[in-house]
C-alpha positions in Angstrom: -15.4 125.0 -77.1 -14.0 128.3 -76.2 -12.9 130.7 -79.0 -9.2 130.2 -79.5 -7.0 133.3 -79.6 -4.0 133.6 -82.3 -1.1 136.7 -81.8 0.1 137.3 -85.2 3.6 139.2 -85.4 4.7 141.3 -88.3 0.1 141.1 -89.4 0.1 144.3 -90.8 0.7 143.5 -94.3 1.7 140.6 -96.7 1.9 137.1 -95.3 1.3 138.4 -91.5 -2.1 140.3 -93.0 -3.4 136.7 -95.4 -2.9 134.7 -92.3 -5.0 137.2 -90.0 -7.8 137.3 -92.9 -7.9 133.5 -93.1 -8.2 132.9 -89.3 -10.6 135.2 -88.6 -12.8 133.8 -91.1 -12.2 130.4 -89.3 -13.2 131.8 -85.9 -10.3 132.4 -84.4 -9.6 135.7 -82.3 -7.0 137.3 -84.0 -4.5 139.8 -82.8 -1.8 141.3 -84.9 0.5 143.3 -83.5 3.4 145.5 -85.7 5.7 148.7 -84.6 4.0 151.3 -86.9 0.7 152.1 -85.9 -0.4 153.5 -89.2 0.7 150.3 -91.4 -1.5 148.6 -88.2 -4.9 151.0 -88.9 -4.5 150.4 -92.6 -4.4 146.5 -92.9 -7.4 146.5 -89.7 -9.3 148.8 -92.3 -9.1 146.1 -95.0 -9.8 143.5 -92.9 -12.8 144.6 -91.0 -14.2 143.3 -87.7 -12.7 140.6 -85.8 -9.4 141.4 -85.7 -7.8 143.6 -83.0 -4.3 145.5 -83.2 -1.3 146.5 -81.1 1.0 148.3 -81.5 4.8 147.0 -80.3 8.2 146.3 -81.8 9.6 142.7 -81.5 13.1 144.0 -81.2 12.2 145.9 -78.1 12.2 142.7 -75.5 10.6 144.5 -72.3 7.6 145.7 -74.7 7.2 142.5 -76.0 6.9 141.0 -72.4 4.0 143.9 -71.5 2.6 143.1 -74.2 2.2 139.5 -73.7 1.3 140.0 -70.4 -1.3 142.6 -70.9 -3.6 140.1 -73.3 -3.4 136.8 -70.7 -3.6 133.2 -72.3 -3.7 132.6 -75.8 -3.4 129.4 -77.9 -1.2 130.3 -81.0 1.5 132.5 -82.4 2.6 133.2 -85.5 5.8 135.1 -86.4 5.6 136.9 -89.8 8.5 139.1 -89.0 11.2 139.8 -91.4 14.2 142.0 -91.3 14.7 143.5 -94.8 18.3 142.8 -95.1 21.1 140.7 -95.6 21.0 139.9 -99.3 23.9 140.7 -101.4 27.0 139.0 -103.0 28.9 137.6 -100.2 32.3 139.2 -101.7 30.5 142.8 -101.0 27.9 141.6 -98.5 27.8 144.3 -96.0 27.7 142.9 -92.5 26.4 145.9 -90.8 22.9 145.0 -93.1 23.4 140.9 -92.6 23.2 142.2 -88.9 20.5 144.0 -88.4 18.7 141.4 -90.7 19.4 138.7 -88.3 18.4 141.2 -85.4 15.4 141.9 -87.3 14.0 138.6 -88.2 16.1 135.6 -86.1 16.5 137.6 -82.8 12.9 139.3 -83.1 11.3 135.9 -83.6 13.1 133.8 -81.7 13.1 136.6 -78.3 9.1 136.8 -79.7 8.5 133.1 -79.5 10.5 133.2 -75.5 8.5 135.7 -74.1 5.2 134.5 -75.0 5.9 131.0 -73.6 4.5 132.1 -69.8 1.0 132.9 -71.6 0.9 130.3 -74.6 -1.1 127.6 -73.4 -0.8 124.3 -75.1 -1.2 125.2 -79.1 1.3 125.9 -81.5 4.0 128.5 -82.4 4.7 128.8 -86.5 7.8 130.4 -87.6 8.1 132.0 -91.1 11.2 131.5 -92.7 12.2 131.5 -96.7 13.3 129.4 -99.3 17.1 130.7 -99.1 17.2 128.9 -96.4 17.9 125.8 -98.6 18.3 126.6 -102.0 21.8 127.8 -103.2 21.2 130.6 -105.0 24.1 133.2 -105.2 23.7 136.1 -103.4 21.6 134.8 -100.7 24.2 133.4 -98.4 23.3 136.0 -95.2 19.6 135.7 -96.1 20.3 131.6 -95.8 21.9 132.2 -92.6 19.5 134.1 -91.3 16.4 131.6 -92.2 18.6 128.4 -91.6 19.0 129.3 -88.3 15.4 129.4 -87.6 14.8 126.3 -89.6 17.3 124.7 -87.2 15.8 125.4 -84.3 12.0 124.6 -85.5 12.6 120.1 -84.1 14.8 120.9 -81.6 12.2 123.1 -79.8 8.9 121.0 -80.8 10.9 118.5 -78.5 11.3 120.8 -75.9 8.5 122.3 -75.8 5.9 120.1 -76.4 3.2 119.6 -76.3 3.2 123.0 -77.8 3.8 122.4 -81.4 6.4 124.2 -82.9 6.9 124.4 -87.1 7.9 126.7 -90.0 6.5 127.6 -93.2 9.2 128.3 -95.6 8.1 130.7 -98.2 9.9 131.2 -101.9 9.2 134.1 -104.1 5.8 135.6 -102.8 4.4 138.7 -104.1 4.5 140.8 -100.8 5.8 144.4 -99.8 8.9 142.6 -98.9 10.0 143.5 -102.5 8.9 147.2 -102.7 12.6 148.2 -101.5 13.6 146.9 -105.0 13.2 149.1 -107.9 10.6 147.9 -110.2 12.2 146.4 -113.4 14.5 144.7 -111.2 11.2 143.1 -109.2 9.4 142.6 -112.4 12.0 140.6 -114.0 12.9 138.8 -111.0 9.4 137.4 -111.0 8.8 137.5 -114.8 12.2 134.7 -114.1 10.6 133.3 -111.2 7.2 132.1 -113.0 8.9 130.7 -115.7 11.6 128.6 -113.9 9.2 127.2 -111.2 6.4 124.2 -112.1 3.6 126.2 -111.0 4.2 129.0 -113.5 3.2 131.7 -111.2 5.1 133.9 -108.2 3.4 133.2 -104.8 0.5 134.9 -103.2 0.9 135.8 -99.5 -3.0 133.7 -99.7 -0.9 130.8 -100.5 1.3 131.0 -97.6 -1.6 131.9 -95.1 -3.4 128.5 -96.0 -0.3 126.3 -94.8 -0.2 128.5 -92.0 -3.5 128.0 -91.3 -3.0 124.6 -91.5 0.1 123.8 -88.8 -2.2 126.2 -86.4 -5.2 123.8 -87.0 -3.5 120.3 -87.3 -2.7 118.8 -83.9 -0.7 115.8 -85.0 1.8 118.0 -87.1 5.0 119.8 -85.2 8.9 120.0 -86.1 8.2 120.4 -89.5 9.3 123.0 -91.9 6.0 123.6 -94.7 7.9 124.6 -98.2 5.2 126.8 -100.2 7.6 127.8 -103.0 5.6 126.7 -106.0 8.1 123.8 -106.5 11.4 125.9 -106.0 13.1 123.4 -104.0 13.4 121.2 -106.8 15.8 123.1 -108.5 
């Protein structure tokens, strides 16, 4: 059987990097794409051989089209692109931040998936949303809107793009660089609170989400599904 290729956008850290390591270990040809060349090179140094890197900004549609034109046909697309903005209590929510978060996550993921279709051979598309889409937590209405928009598109795309499979993973509190914008004390407090409240009694690791993504990539009988990787956080 010919070696399959997976392209991971947002693959230079966190969930994307863990997914690159997991799928490379499974024997897939892995290409990680991101806008920061320095972060890509650092990820490559950690990942070692078997992984290729390409510098491309997912919000630059023309650059993304050129990228897919260069790499040719491939089988799997993973979209671990995060905007990093949109959180905050609604009364004072900065709508420019929310708009930026929507552009850099929802629109970036949707646009990249659309650009990939000309080169994608069957296989799968896996979006990465977040548990805020379904957990009614004050202060996350903006994030819920962004991630909910991604998840709402999945079932329809699974039918429309068949036989290409379309799924999403919905991570909960995962210890990734996404949290580094938060003051250290606030981050530690949030993680402690999450560990105490979750049925699994710990916060998640990028590898936990990577396992779910690998399942969706490999299992050819799963489509139109949102896989929750949140330690039971959706149970309330």
